[in-house]
C-alpha positions as CSV (number, residue, x, y, z in Angstrom):
1,M,-180.1,-80.7,-69.5
2,T,-180.3,-81.8,-65.9
3,A,-177.4,-80.5,-63.8
4,Y,-175.4,-83.4,-62.2
5,K,-173.1,-81.8,-59.6
6,K,-170.7,-84.5,-58.3
7,F,-167.4,-82.8,-57.5
8,E,-169.0,-79.4,-57.7
9,E,-166.7,-76.3,-57.7
10,I,-168.2,-73.3,-55.9
11,T,-167.5,-69.9,-57.5
12,I,-165.9,-67.5,-55.1
13,E,-165.2,-64.7,-57.5
14,T,-165.7,-63.9,-61.2
15,Q,-163.4,-61.5,-63.0
16,P,-164.7,-60.4,-66.4
17,I,-161.9,-60.2,-69.0
18,F,-163.6,-59.5,-72.4
19,K,-167.1,-59.1,-73.7
20,G,-167.5,-59.4,-77.5
21,R,-170.3,-59.7,-79.9
22,I,-170.3,-63.5,-79.8
23,I,-168.4,-64.6,-76.7
24,S,-167.2,-63.3,-73.4
25,L,-164.3,-64.5,-71.3
26,Q,-164.1,-64.6,-67.5
27,V,-161.8,-66.0,-64.9
28,D,-163.5,-67.6,-62.0
29,T,-161.9,-68.4,-58.6
30,V,-163.4,-71.6,-57.4
31,K,-163.5,-73.6,-54.2
32,L,-162.6,-77.3,-55.0
33,P,-164.3,-80.3,-53.4
34,N,-161.1,-80.7,-51.2
35,G,-161.4,-77.1,-49.9
36,E,-158.5,-75.7,-52.0
37,T,-159.0,-73.0,-54.5
38,A,-158.2,-72.8,-58.2
39,T,-158.9,-70.5,-61.2
40,R,-160.9,-71.4,-64.3
41,E,-160.8,-69.5,-67.6
42,I,-164.3,-69.7,-69.0
43,V,-165.7,-68.7,-72.4
44,K,-169.4,-67.8,-72.2
45,H,-171.4,-68.3,-75.4
46,P,-175.2,-67.8,-76.1
47,G,-175.5,-71.3,-77.6
48,A,-176.0,-72.4,-81.2
49,V,-177.9,-74.6,-83.6
50,A,-176.9,-76.9,-86.4
51,V,-179.0,-78.6,-89.1
52,I,-178.5,-81.8,-91.0
53,P,-180.5,-81.0,-94.2
54,L,-181.2,-84.1,-96.1
55,L,-182.3,-83.9,-99.7
56,G,-182.9,-87.4,-101.2
57,D,-179.6,-89.2,-101.0
58,T,-177.6,-86.0,-100.3
59,M,-176.9,-83.6,-97.4
60,I,-176.8,-79.9,-98.0
61,V,-173.6,-78.3,-96.8
62,V,-171.9,-74.9,-97.0
63,E,-168.3,-74.1,-97.6
64,Q,-166.9,-71.0,-96.0
65,Y,-163.6,-69.5,-94.8
66,R,-162.8,-70.0,-91.1
67,K,-160.3,-67.4,-89.9
68,P,-159.2,-69.2,-86.7
69,L,-158.2,-72.2,-88.9
70,E,-156.9,-70.0,-91.8
71,K,-158.7,-72.3,-94.3
72,S,-162.1,-73.0,-95.9
73,Q,-164.3,-75.6,-94.3
74,V,-167.3,-77.7,-95.5
75,E,-169.9,-77.6,-92.7
76,I,-173.6,-78.2,-92.1
77,P,-175.6,-75.0,-91.7
78,A,-175.3,-73.6,-88.2
79,G,-175.4,-70.3,-86.3
80,K,-175.6,-68.8,-82.8
81,L,-178.9,-68.3,-80.9
82,D,-180.1,-64.7,-80.7
83,A,-181.1,-63.5,-77.2
84,G,-184.2,-65.4,-76.0
85,E,-184.5,-67.3,-79.3
86,E,-185.9,-70.8,-79.3
87,P,-183.5,-73.3,-80.8
88,L,-186.0,-74.8,-83.2
89,K,-186.8,-71.3,-84.6
90,A,-183.1,-70.6,-84.9
91,A,-182.5,-73.9,-86.7
92,L,-185.2,-73.0,-89.3
93,R,-183.7,-69.5,-89.7
94,E,-180.2,-70.7,-90.2
95,L,-181.2,-73.4,-92.7
96,E,-183.0,-70.8,-94.8
97,E,-180.4,-68.1,-94.5
98,E,-177.5,-70.3,-95.4
99,T,-179.0,-72.7,-97.9
100,G,-182.3,-71.2,-99.1
101,Y,-184.1,-74.4,-98.0
102,R,-187.2,-74.5,-95.8
103,T,-189.0,-77.3,-94.2
104,D,-191.8,-78.3,-91.7
105,N,-190.1,-81.7,-91.1
106,I,-187.4,-81.0,-88.6
107,K,-186.6,-82.8,-85.4
108,L,-184.0,-82.6,-82.6
109,V,-181.1,-85.1,-82.8
110,S,-179.2,-84.0,-79.8
111,S,-177.9,-81.1,-77.7
112,F,-174.3,-81.2,-76.8
113,Y,-171.5,-79.1,-75.3
114,T,-168.6,-78.3,-77.7
115,S,-165.7,-77.9,-75.2
116,P,-166.9,-78.2,-71.6
117,G,-163.3,-77.9,-70.2
118,F,-163.4,-74.1,-70.9
119,A,-166.6,-73.1,-72.7
120,D,-170.4,-73.3,-72.0
121,E,-171.4,-73.4,-75.7
122,I,-174.2,-75.8,-76.4
123,I,-175.2,-76.8,-79.9
124,H,-178.8,-78.1,-80.6
125,M,-178.5,-80.3,-83.7
126,Y,-181.6,-81.0,-85.8
127,I,-182.3,-83.2,-88.8
128,A,-184.4,-81.7,-91.6
129,E,-186.1,-83.5,-94.5
130,D,-188.7,-82.7,-97.1
131,L,-186.8,-79.6,-98.1
132,V,-188.3,-76.9,-100.2
133,K,-185.9,-74.7,-102.2
134,G,-186.1,-70.9,-101.7
135,S,-183.3,-68.4,-101.8
136,A,-180.4,-68.1,-99.4
137,N,-179.9,-64.8,-97.5
138,P,-176.6,-65.1,-95.5
139,D,-175.5,-62.5,-93.0
140,E,-173.7,-59.6,-94.7
141,D,-170.3,-60.7,-93.3
142,E,-170.9,-64.4,-94.4
143,F,-169.5,-65.6,-97.7
144,L,-170.4,-69.2,-98.4
145,E,-171.2,-71.6,-101.1
146,C,-173.9,-74.3,-100.9
147,E,-173.5,-77.9,-102.1
148,A,-175.4,-81.2,-102.0
149,I,-173.0,-84.1,-101.2
150,T,-173.5,-87.8,-100.9
151,L,-172.5,-89.8,-97.8
152,E,-169.5,-91.1,-99.6
153,Q,-168.4,-87.6,-100.5
154,A,-168.9,-86.5,-96.9
155,Q,-166.7,-89.4,-95.7
156,Q,-164.0,-88.4,-98.3
157,Y,-164.2,-84.8,-97.2
158,I,-163.5,-85.9,-93.6
159,R,-160.5,-88.0,-94.8
160,D,-159.3,-85.0,-96.9
161,G,-159.7,-82.5,-94.0
162,R,-162.3,-80.4,-95.8
163,I,-164.8,-81.5,-93.1
164,S,-162.9,-81.2,-89.8
165,D,-165.3,-79.5,-87.3
166,A,-166.9,-81.7,-84.6
167,K,-170.5,-80.8,-85.4
168,T,-170.2,-81.7,-89.0
169,I,-168.3,-84.9,-88.4
170,M,-171.0,-85.8,-85.8
171,A,-173.7,-85.0,-88.4
172,V,-172.1,-87.3,-91.0
173,Y,-172.0,-90.2,-88.5
174,A,-175.6,-89.4,-87.5
175,W,-176.6,-89.4,-91.1
176,Q,-174.9,-92.7,-91.7
177,L,-176.7,-94.2,-88.7
178,Y,-180.0,-92.8,-89.9
179,R,-179.5,-94.4,-93.3
180,L,-178.6,-97.8,-91.7
181,T,-181.4,-97.9,-89.1
182,G,-184.0,-95.3,-90.0
183,Q,-183.4,-93.8,-86.5
184,I,-181.1,-91.2,-85.0
């Protein structure tokens, strides 16, 4: 994505706070456009991928427990990028690991930032069709169940709160647009 820098804030100092397996946290002191200074708490993330896997008139989703929410969620397959990994390769990996499906028919829908007010996480979302069933192989700390749902079921899951994460809600609306227009 091209950097547009109107009202740019210049970093004066970065103080690392935490470095974990998935994220790190830092506090930056910045010079504002008016010359004043401020602090910014920033979550650094390696980026992620998400896949809208379409199988006939259904979308393949996974249900898993999300500890920060203290509840189970129905989501599209997704996962973080490994160091230096190309997003397309990661999308194909996550699709197969979480659902068991493979495909050669996959294309980028959009890349978007999840919470630009405090995090640099970017998600590259793909749509996948012509799925071929194999066997799932989730990470050893990942417990999930795969399901094929219709658009109507997905919309009901949103109303019921079973789908409540931004990427999956965006995927459902993209799928609806795709069904109506043939384009994403």
